[in-house]
N, C-alpha and C positions, 0 to 999 in steps of 0.2 A: 534453247529458251523455253522457259515454262509460264503458265498462266496463274496468276494468285488473286484470289477474291479477299477483299479487304474491308474492313470497317474502321473508319478514321474519323478525327476531329479536326475541323478547320480552325485557322487562327481566331475566328470569331466565336468559337465554341460550339459550332453546329456539327451534327453527325452526318457523315456521307459514307456511302457504300459504293463499290465498283470493282473494277478489274485491272489488273496492271501486268505487264509482261516483263520477265526478267530472268536472269540465269539462276538466281537462288533467291532465298528470303531476305538475305541481307541487302542484295542490290534493290529488291523491291521496296523494302523499307527506305533505302536512301532516296530512291525516286519519289516516293511519297512525301518524305520531308522536304525535298527540293520543290515540291508543288506546294508546300505550306500545309500539309496534312500531318497529323500525328497518328500513327497507327495503333489501333487498339486490338485488332484481331487480324491475322493473316493466315489464309488457308490456300494450300496448294491444290489446283484443280488437276494437277497430273496424277500419274499412277504413283510415284513414290511418296507423295503427301508429306514431305519434309517440313514444309511450312506449317501444316497442321500439327505434326508431331512436335515441333519445336514450341509452338504455341501452347499445346497442351502440357508439354514438360514445364514450361515457365510457370504455367497456372498451378501445376502440382508443386513445383518448388515454393511458390508463395503460399500455398495452403499448408505445406509442411512446416514453414517458418512460422506461420500463425499459430499452428498446433503446438509449436515448442514454446509458445509464450502464453502462459495462463492468464486469465482475467485477474485483474487486481495485482499481478506480479510486480515487483519493483523494477525489474528489467523492463517491462512494458510501459510502466509509468514514466520511467527515465526517457525511453525512446519517443513516448508522445510528448513529453516536455521539451525535448531538444527540437522536435518537429514544429511545436507551437512557436518556439523562439524563432526559428527561421521564417516561419509564416508570418509572424508579426513584423519581423524586420522588413520584409517586402511589402506587406499590406500597409504598414505604417508609413512607408514611403510614398503612398499614393497609387500604388498598383492594385488593380481590382483583384478581388479575393480568388477568383477563378484562375485569372493569368498568374497569380502568385504561386498557387498550387501547381498549375502546368509547368511553371519554370522550375520549381523544386523537383518535379518528376524528371526533367530533363538534366538537371545539374547535380542533384545528389548522388553520391558514390556509395554511401553505405546501403546494403541490401535490404536492411529493415526499414530504414527511413525512405528509401525509394519505393518499397512496397506500400507504405502508408501513403505517400504521394500519389502513387498510381491508382490505389483503390478510391482515394478521395476524387481524384481527377475524373475517373470513370463515372462516378456518381454525379458530379457536378455537371458533366457533359449530357447527361440524361435529364437534366433539369432539376435535380434535387438540391435541397439546401445544404450548407456545410455542416450544420448540426445534425441533420439526418444521416449524411453521409458518415459522420464521427461515430454515431450510434452503431454503425456497422462494424466498428473495430473497438469493441469494448475491452480488448487486451491492451490498447494504447491509451484510450480516453476514457476517464471515469464519467459517471452519469451526471455528475454535478457540473462537470465542464461543458458537456453537451448542453445542459440547460441554460448556462450562462451564454453560451455562443448563440443559442435559440434567442435569448432575450436581446442580445446585440444586434441580430439579423432583423428582429421585429422592429427595432428602432433605427436601423440604418447607421449604428454607431458601433461597428465591430472593431475598428482598431484600439481604442482604449479598453474595451473589453477583453481583447486578447492580452493586453498588457497586465491587466488586473488578475487574468487567469494564470499567467506565467509567474507573477508575483506571488500568488496563493499556493501554487504549487511548489515553488521554490522554498517557501517558508514551511510547508508541510514536510518536504524532504529534509530540510535543515533539523527540524525538530526530531524526526525519525533517526537522523544520523546521530544526533546527540544521544538519543536513548541508547541505540546499538553500540556507540563507541564506549559510552560510560559502563555498559554491563559487560563489556568484553574481559576487562581486568578481573572483576570478582567471579566471573565464572570460570576463568582460567585457573585462578588461585583454588577455588573450590575443587576443580577437577584434579589439579596437582595434589592436594591435600588427600583427597580420596584414594588416588593411585598409591601415594605414600603409605597410607593406613593399609590398603590391601596387601602391599609388599611386605609390610611388617607382619601382618596376621597369618599369611599364607607361605611366606618364605623364611623369614628371620625367626619367628617364634617358634615353629616347629623345630628348627635347628637347635635353638637355645634349650628347648624342653628336651630334646635328647641328650644334649651336653649336660644339663642338670641331672637328669635320670642316672647318667653314667657316673656322675660324682656323688650320687646319693642325695641330691637337694631337690627341691620342688619350686614350681612358680609360686609367687605370692598371690593373694586373693585378687588383686587388681588384673594381673595377667589372666588368671583363670576366668574372670568375668569377661575380658575381652574376647578370650578363645571360645568360651560357651556362648557368648553372644554371637560371634561370627558364624558358629555352627548353627544356632538358632536361626539367624537370618537366612542361611543357605537352605534350611529345612523347610521353613514356612514362606520363604521369599517367593517361590513360584506361584503358590497358592494366594498369596497377597496381590501379587501382579494381575493374576486371572481375575481375582475379585475386583480390583480397581478398574481393570479393562471393561468388565461387565457393567460395574456402576457407572463409569463414565460414559459408556455407549447408551445406557438407559438415560442418563441425564442429558445426553446431547439430543436424543430423539424427543425428549420432553421438552427441551428447550426450543425446538423447532415448530412445537405447536403454536397456536396464536396465543392462548391464554398462558402456557408454560414459558413462552419466550418473554412476554411482557414481566412476568414474575421474576424470571432469571435475570433479565437485565436490570431490574429494579434493585435486587439484591447485590448484584455486581457493583452497582453505585455506592453501596453501604460499606464496602470494604475500606479499611484505613488505608489512606494515602493513594493506593491503586485505584479505588473508586473516584477519588478526587481527580486524578490524572485523567481518567477516562471522560469524567464530566467537563473538565476544563478544555479537553480536546475538542469535544463535541461543540462547546460553546465558542471556541476560537473558530472552527471551521465555519459554524453557522453564521457568526456575526461578520466574518470576513467575506463570506459569500453574499449575505444580505446587503452589506455595504456596496459590493460590486454590482449587484443587480439594481439597487437604487440609483447608482450613477449611470445605469444604462437607460434610464428613462421610463421603464415599466412601472405600472401602478403597484401598490403595496399588496394588494390582494394577490395578483399574480405572482409577485416575488415570494410571497410566503408559501404559496402552493409549490412552486419549484424548490424552495429551501426545505420544505417538509419531506421531500422524497431523498434528500441526501443526509438525513439523520439516521445513523445506524443503530443506535440504542433504541430498542423498541418502546421502552417506558417513556423515555423523553419524547420520542415521536408521537406518541399518544398525547402527551401533555401539550405538545405544541400543536397538534391538530385540534385540540380542544380549545386552545387560545385562539388559534386562526379563525375558528367559527364565530367566536365573539367579535373578532375584528371585522368579519363579513357582516355581522349584525350591526355595525356602526361604532362599536366601542374602540378606543385608542389601543394602539399596540402595547405600550407599557402597562396600561391598565389591565389588559387581557393576560399578558405574561405575569404580572403581579399576582392575579388570582390563582393561578396554578403554581405559583413559586417556581417558575421556570428559570429565572436568573436572579442573582444577587440583587439586593435593593439598591445598592450603590450604582450598579449598572444600569438599571431600570430608571433611576432618577436622571442619569446622563441621557439616556434614549428619550426620556419625556422632554428634557430641555430641548433636545434637537428637534423633536417632532413639533413643539410649539413654535420654535424660531425658523422652522423650515430647512433646517440643517441636519436632517435625519441621517443622510449619509456619512457626514463628518462624525455624528455621534456614534454610529455604528463602527467606524474605523477606529474611534477612540476605545471603544468596548473591545474591539478585536485585539487592539495592542495590549489592553490591560489583561485580558484573558491569556494572551501569549506569554506575557511577562509572568503571571502566576503559574502557568503551566511549565515555564522553564525553571522557576524555583522549586515547584514540586519535583520535577524530574531530577534536579540536582539533589534535593533531599533523599529522594529514593535511592539514587545511585550511591550516596554517601552510606546510607543505612545498610544497603545491600553489600557494599565493599567492606564495611566494617564486620557485618555478620559473616561473611565469607572468610575474612581474616581471622575472626575470633574462633570459627568452626574449625578452620585448618590448624590453628595453633593448639586448640584444646585436643583435637584427635592426635595429633603428632606428640604433643606433650604427654597425654595419657599412655600411649604406647611406649614411649622412650622411658618414662618413669616406671612403668610396671617391668620393663626388661632390666633396667639398671638396678632396681631394688632386689629383683630376684637374684641377679649375680652377686649382689653385695651379701645377700643372706647365705648363698652357698659359700662365698669366700670366707665369711666370718666363721661358718662351722668348720671349715677346712683348717683355719688357723687355730683352732681350739684343739 
């Protein structure tokens, strides 16, 4: 028998420490669970230190799992969304949030989900709020989600807030999935066309040229342009790539500065179609989040402060910050946004009506749906144009190579017949 020191949480959420005698760490954990305690740390007092080794190993495994998931990665967002769904199901049924996290920590089988539940439970057991605990896991929960949870905790109305967060994240994933799935086909077509052209230029054309030389013929002008063009690309290509990398690195560093970042993001919004998609995406996320915060019961000033931090485009963030300052001075939200041309006039009129009638939350939800519909249409237009351009590019390259080869062979055959 060995002696183990433990740190555990009682069923009431209180932390306790002590010692337990058992054959091994597994039996020690079983005894603690039978006493209504959930062990957080178990250390062997004996010479072998197996309990400590196992605890350290478990901690190392969790850290290595977290390290494999980068902040903002799609896998991390998906895991965070799945956990919030399970948490909303339990908390929405009436179970306290701490007990819901504790139960998920005991029931979940997926190692990543279990890691999330375990990390949150440890923080909650030490008296921290759920939003603060979620901020310690940025690889799973975005900053905007933690702000909304913080608002729900402040009003004691967390269950509907979790529902809004889940709905918002699912809509974001749906839009991203549409973009990625619609871009798969044109990218594939473009790569296949590029591969076919390389095959013609570097394999078939040299053999055809040798055949024509042996027959006393020569390639026509179009074929010569293709071959000379490919040789020119191979000659200056490495220098062009180096120049692009240097220029791209300089542009990236400049965009990370405060002034350069605002100018870069402002010019990004001016790109045809692509800039509109970025703008509509920002407006959709902002209006959806603002509607969620309004329903949470927090004042408009605090809502705007939280929303400002979630705007990624730095030019739009500065515009929103200036509008928020006017709201703090007593002006209405639509009037402040209209002064800086932050939203389309139609949406501002809808928001103004909602503010006057006391239905600002409904108005923001209507604006969010409108931005989502516009964003979906723009994405569809973009994918149609990209697909058409990819097909046109592929057809033009393949047709150009095929015509140059066929016409060269016809010229030789014509000279032979004479």
